[in-house]
Every structure is written in structure tokens, then in C-alpha cells.
KETOR-251470 format. One record per residue: residue in one letter; z, y, x of N, C-alpha, C in turn. Coordinates in steps of 0.02 Angstrom, whole numbers, padded with zeros to 5 digits, always signed. Atoms other than C-alpha are relative to their C-alpha. Example, Ala and Ser with C-alpha at 12.3 -4.5 7.8 and 13.67 -1.06 7.14 Angstrom:
2
A+00000-00059+00045+00390-00225+00615+00000+00060+00045;S-00003-00059-00042+00357-00053+00684+00037+00055-00039;
//
This chain:
79
X-00033+00028+00057+05665+09635+04032+00076+00001+00007;X-00072+00000-00010+05838+09624+04109+00029+00069-00016;X-00022-00068+00013+05850+09812+04089+00018+00009-00073;X-00014-00005+00071+05850+09790+03899+00071-00025-00015;X-00066+00030+00013+06009+09686+03908+00056+00036+00037;X-00051-00034-00039+06102+09784+04042-00032+00060+00035;X+00033-00058-00028+06040+09960+04075+00030+00023+00067;X-00031-00020-00063+06159+09978+04223-00033-00033+00060;X+00032+00036-00054+06058+09854+04327-00074+00017+00001;X+00070-00019-00007+05893+09926+04385-00025-00019+00069;X+00030+00013-00064+05774+09880+04524-00008+00065+00038;X+00013-00059-00041+05757+10000+04669-00074+00016+00003;X+00070-00021-00004+05598+10095+04704-00041-00046+00045;X+00036+00043-00047+05551+09983+04850-00016-00067-00032;X+00011+00064+00034+05573+09821+04751-00053+00006-00054;X+00050-00011+00053+05473+09892+04607-00070+00006+00029;X+00066-00009-00032+05331+09945+04722-00026-00066+00027;X+00021+00065-00027+05327+09775+04807-00022-00046-00056;X+00017+00043+00056+05327+09684+04641-00067+00020-00032;X+00064-00023+00029+05184+09791+04575-00059-00021+00043;X+00055+00019-00044+05078+09752+04728-00009-00076+00003;X+00006+00073-00006+05118+09566+04744-00022-00032-00066;X+00022+00028+00064+05087+09538+04558-00076+00000-00006;X+00073-00002-00001+04905+09578+04595-00030-00062+00034;X+00024+00060-00035+04891+09422+04705-00002-00060-00047;X+00000+00061+00040+04837+09261+04622+00054-00048+00026;X-00053+00047-00020+04974+09129+04624-00026-00055+00047;X+00030+00050-00044+04852+09010+04710+00007+00017+00074;X-00005-00021-00070+04868+09113+04869+00061-00033+00033;X-00061+00027-00028+05045+09052+04895-00004-00076+00006;X+00010+00072-00004+05000+08871+04857-00044-00018+00060;X+00045+00014-00056+04856+08874+04981+00034+00016+00067;X-00037-00017-00062+04967+08959+05112+00048-00056+00018;X-00046+00055-00012+05095+08820+05093-00037-00062+00026;X+00040+00057-00023+04962+08685+05109-00029+00011+00069;X+00026-00016-00067+04886+08773+05259+00053-00008+00053;X-00054+00006-00050+05054+08782+05347+00016-00073+00013;X-00011+00072-00011+05077+08595+05320-00056-00030+00043;X+00056+00025-00039+04903+08561+05389+00004+00022+00073;X-00008-00025-00069+04931+08672+05541+00057-00036+00035;X-00057+00035-00029+05099+08590+05568-00019-00071+00021;X+00021+00068-00017+05022+08415+05564-00046+00001+00061;X+00044-00006-00058+04887+08471+05686+00039+00012+00064;X-00041-00014-00059+05015+08543+05805+00040-00061+00022;X-00038+00061-00016+05117+08383+05794-00045-00050+00037;X+00048+00045-00032+04962+08280+05840-00015+00024+00071;X+00015-00028-00066+04930+08398+05987+00061-00001+00047;X-00060+00005-00041+05108+08368+06050+00043+00062+00002;X-00040-00062+00003+05177+08540+06007+00056-00009-00051;X-00052+00021+00047+05335+08471+05928+00038+00059-00030;X-00042-00055+00025+05441+08629+05915-00041+00050-00042;X+00043-00045+00038+05298+08740+05857-00019-00031-00067;X+00016+00036+00061+05250+08607+05730+00056+00005-00051;X-00058-00005+00045+05425+08608+05656+00007+00071-00027;X-00005-00069+00020+05427+08797+05652-00050+00017-00055;X+00053-00015+00048+05261+08812+05560+00009-00041-00064;X-00011+00043+00058+05303+08666+05445+00053+00027-00048;X-00053-00028+00043+05455+08759+05381-00024+00059-00041;X+00026-00056+00039+05345+08897+05312-00020-00021-00071;X+00025+00022+00065+05288+08790+05165+00048+00017-00057;X-00050-00014+00053+05449+08806+05064+00004+00074-00018;X-00001-00071+00019+05459+08997+05076-00064+00022-00036;X+00061-00018+00035+05276+09011+05026+00003-00022-00073;X-00005+00025+00068+05308+08904+04873+00051+00041-00041;X-00049-00042+00035+05463+09006+04828-00029+00068-00016;X+00033-00064+00014+05363+09166+04845-00050-00006-00058;X+00046+00013+00056+05235+09090+04727+00036-00001-00066;X-00040+00002+00061+05369+09055+04599+00024+00070-00019;X-00022-00068+00012+05438+09231+04617-00059+00042-00026;X+00060-00036+00022+05261+09301+04599-00016-00016-00072;X+00015+00021+00069+05234+09201+04440+00051+00030-00049;X-00051-00029+00043+05400+09260+04367-00011+00075-00011;X+00013-00072+00006+05358+09442+04403-00059+00011-00047;X+00058-00007+00044+05190+09418+04317+00018-00014-00073;X-00018+00019+00068+05266+09335+04164+00052+00046-00031;X-00056-00038+00027+05425+09435+04145-00003+00074+00016;X+00003-00069-00022+05382+09595+04235+00064+00020+00036;X-00062-00027-00030+05512+09705+04315+00027+00052-00046;X-00032-00049+00044+05624+09841+04246-00051+00037-00040;
//
């Protein structure tokens, strides 16, 4: 859609290929991945693996952002 407003800005071939493949994934995948990372993080914390727990717990936000990006690509498409 952005291409209609400004034809000088186009996605590269790699970005287009990635968007076409990731748009096939259901958005729930990213939500479940975020919840799973929080669950694994809590389990690691209980087991005393403090640093690993923090590392895995930080994955939730990127998974949720990828879900939002995935949803936008599905709704708006790419070039």
C-alpha cells in the first residue's frame, strides 16, 4: 500500500520473500511463543537459573512484536 503513495520506496526482494512466508503463519503462533517463553522463564527461575531465566523471559516482547508485524503484513500486505 505504501508503494501507491510513494513509488520510490519499495521493499527489497528478501523482505518481500520473508513477509510472504511469515504471513502464512497464524498470529496465534506468536502469542503462544510469548506465553511459552514466560512459562519457561518462570520454571527456570524456580529452578534457580536466574540469568537464563532473565534471558528467556526477555523473548516475550519480541515475539509479541513479531505477532503485530505479522498481523500488519496480513492486513496491509507489502509493496
